N, C-alpha and C positions, 0 to 999 in steps of 0.2 A: 447374193448372186442372182442375177436376172434370170427370168424364165428361159430366155434364148440361150444363155450360157449353160444352164442346166441341161437343156435339150441337146446342145452340142457335146457336152461332156458325156451324156448318156449314149449318144450315137458313137462317140469315140471308143468308149468302153466296150460296147456291143460289137463294134467292128474288130477290136482286138480279140475278143472272145471267138468270133467266127473265124478270123484269120489265123488264130493260134494253132500250130500243128498239134495233132493228138496222137498219142502212141496207142498201138493196138493192145487190147487187154481182154481177158475173159472175166466177166462179172457175174457173180451169183445173184440171181434175181428171185430168190425163193424157190419156186418149183420150176425154174428154168434158168438157162445160162445164156448170157448175151456175149457174142463174139464181136467186139468192136471193129476188128479188122475186116470182117465181111458184112457187118450189120445184120447178122442173123441171130434169131432167138431160138434156142434149142430147148424143147420140153424135156424135163428129167425123165430118164428111162424108167424110173420107179413109178412114174405116173401112168405108164402104159404096160407095166409088168404083167405078163400072163395074158395079154390081149392079142388078138389077131390084128393084122394091119388094118383090115376093114373096120373092126371095132374101135381101134385106137383113133383112126381118122374120124369116125362118126362121133366119138366122144369128145374130140378136141377140135372144134371148128376153127378155121383160120390157119391151121397147120397143114403142111403137106409132108409126104414121105420124103425124107432126105435121100440124096443120091450118094453113091460111093465117092464121088469127087468132093462133095460138100463135107462128108465125114472125114475124108483124108485131110482136107484143109483145116478142119476143126482140130484134129489130132496134131497136125503140124503146129498150129497156133498154140496148142496147149504145151508144146515142148518136146513131143516125141521125135527122136532123131531117126528112127527106123519104123516102118509100118509093116514089119514082118514079125510074126509071133516068134519069140525066143531069140531074135537077132540082137545080139549084144544087149541083153536085158538090163539096161542101165538107167532107164528113164523113170526112176521111182518118183521123182517130184511131179512129173507130168501125169503119171498114173494116179497119184494121190489127189491131184487137182481134179481129174475126171471123176474119181470116186466121190470126192466131196461135192462137186458141182452137179454131176448128172446121176449120181447114185450107184449103188451096188445092186446087181440083180440076182446074186447068189443067195442061198439061204442065210439067215441071220448069223449063224455060227461062223460060216466062211467069211461073211462081210465084216465080222469083228476082228479078223486076224489077217495073216498073210495069205496070199492067193485070192484076195477079194477081187471081184471082177464085175464089169458091166458089159452086157451083150444086148444087141438089138438088131432088128431088121432094117435094111435100107435097099434102095433101088439100084440095080446094077446097070450102069449106062452102057457097058460093053455088050452084055447079053440081055436084051430087054425083057426076055421071058423069065429071067432068073432074078431072085432076090439074093442078097448077101447078108451075112450076119457079122458085121464089124464088132470088135470087142477091144477092151482095154483091161489090164489087170496089174495088180501089185504082185510082183513075183517073190517067192521065198528064197530062190537061189539065183544070184547072190541076194542076201537079205536086203529088204527095202529097195529093191530095184523094181523095174516095171517094163511093160511092153504093150504094143498095140498092133492090131492087124485089121486091114480093111478088106482085102480080097479073099474072102472065103465064101465060095458058092454054097448056097443052102437049099433053096426051094423056089417053086413058082406058085405056091399056095398062099394067097393073101388071107385065107381063112384059118390058117394054122396058128395055134397059140401054144406057147411053151412057158412053163412055170419060171424058168430062169432067164427069159429074154423079154425085153421091152421092144419099143419101136422108136427109131430115130426120127422124130418129128421136128420140123423146122418152119420158121416163118420170118419174113423180112420185118425189121424194126424201122420206124421212121428215121430219116436222116436227121441228126441233131441240128444241122443248119436250117432245115425246113421248120422244125419246131421253134427254133430261135427266131426266125423271120416272122413266123406266125405270132409269137409273143411280142415282137417289136410292133407289129401291126396293131395288136390289141392295146399296147401301151400308148401308141399314137392316137388311137381312137379315144382312149380314156383322157388323154391330155386335151384333145380337141373339145371333148364334151365338157371338160372342166372349165374351159374358157367361156 
């Protein structure tokens, strides 16, 4: 196969990859979760457990405090049907996903059984002087169900730290197509240099 045909085949394959529709998914990335629907990366709550918001931000450069709107979108993308605590606590699979991906902030005994939960601070866009403490949990009644809540007002103190709460920290991830275009450019330079 000639070099020109190889180049055309490579461009065709890469075009198909870029143009192919992608479905939204939550991806466990070690100590973070990537939501492909929003292209946001969420730091595990366990990474900020027991830290104040100011301390969590200082320790994790590049992340910002998530808003209630971002947290609600994450919970919806995880599969929660209601974002009201106890409302039709049927979302056990969504709760298990959140526990597995973002962690459990309760003590280890609670985390090992039913009623495991994750709680963290976030920014309240409706009342800018207030923080909220969104949470998700695996419920015991009915067994293996779950629920999540976003709108629970908490505090205006960025320096408060609690042993059973983390901080919802988020950052944008690069667009896959941008990374792919960058890779194509590098491949082109390598081919040109090879000539």
